[in-house]
N, C-alpha and C positions, 0 to 999 in steps of 0.2 A: 671705745669711742668710734662712732660711725664716721665714714669718710667725709660726709657733708659737715658734721660737727667739727672734725679736724680742720677742714679747709676754712671754715668760718673763724675758728680760733686763730689759725695762722694769719688770716687776713687782719684780724683785730690786732694781733701782736705786731705784725709788720707795719701797720699804720701807726701804732704807738711809737715804734722805733723811728719811723720816718719823721713823725712830729717832734720827737725828742731831739733829733739831729738837725732840726731847723728846716725840715721839708726839702732836702736837697733833690735835685733832678738826677736821673740816671742811676739811682741806687736801689731800684726795686728788687732786682735779683738778690743782691746782698741782704737787703732787709728781709726778704722772704726766707732766705736760708737761715738767717739769724733767728727768725720767728719759729722755724721748724725745730731748730735746736732747743730753743726755750720751751716749746711745747713738749718735746720729748723729755726734757728735764722735769717739767711740771708733772707729767704723767708718771715718771719714775719715782719722784718724791711722794706722790699720792699713793702709789702702789706700796712703797716701803712703809709709809705711815699706816696703811691699812693692814699690813702684815703684823704690826706690833700689837 
């Protein structure tokens, strides 16, 4: 995954998290970090699936 794709996907996930939590103020960094972890998990799952 290219860096631009990665950033776009993290932005999407962070926004989804923000919305799911009721759009709280001041949680952007936490949402971004959560989104990074989610993306890493998605990529690992896809990699494992591809290996089978």
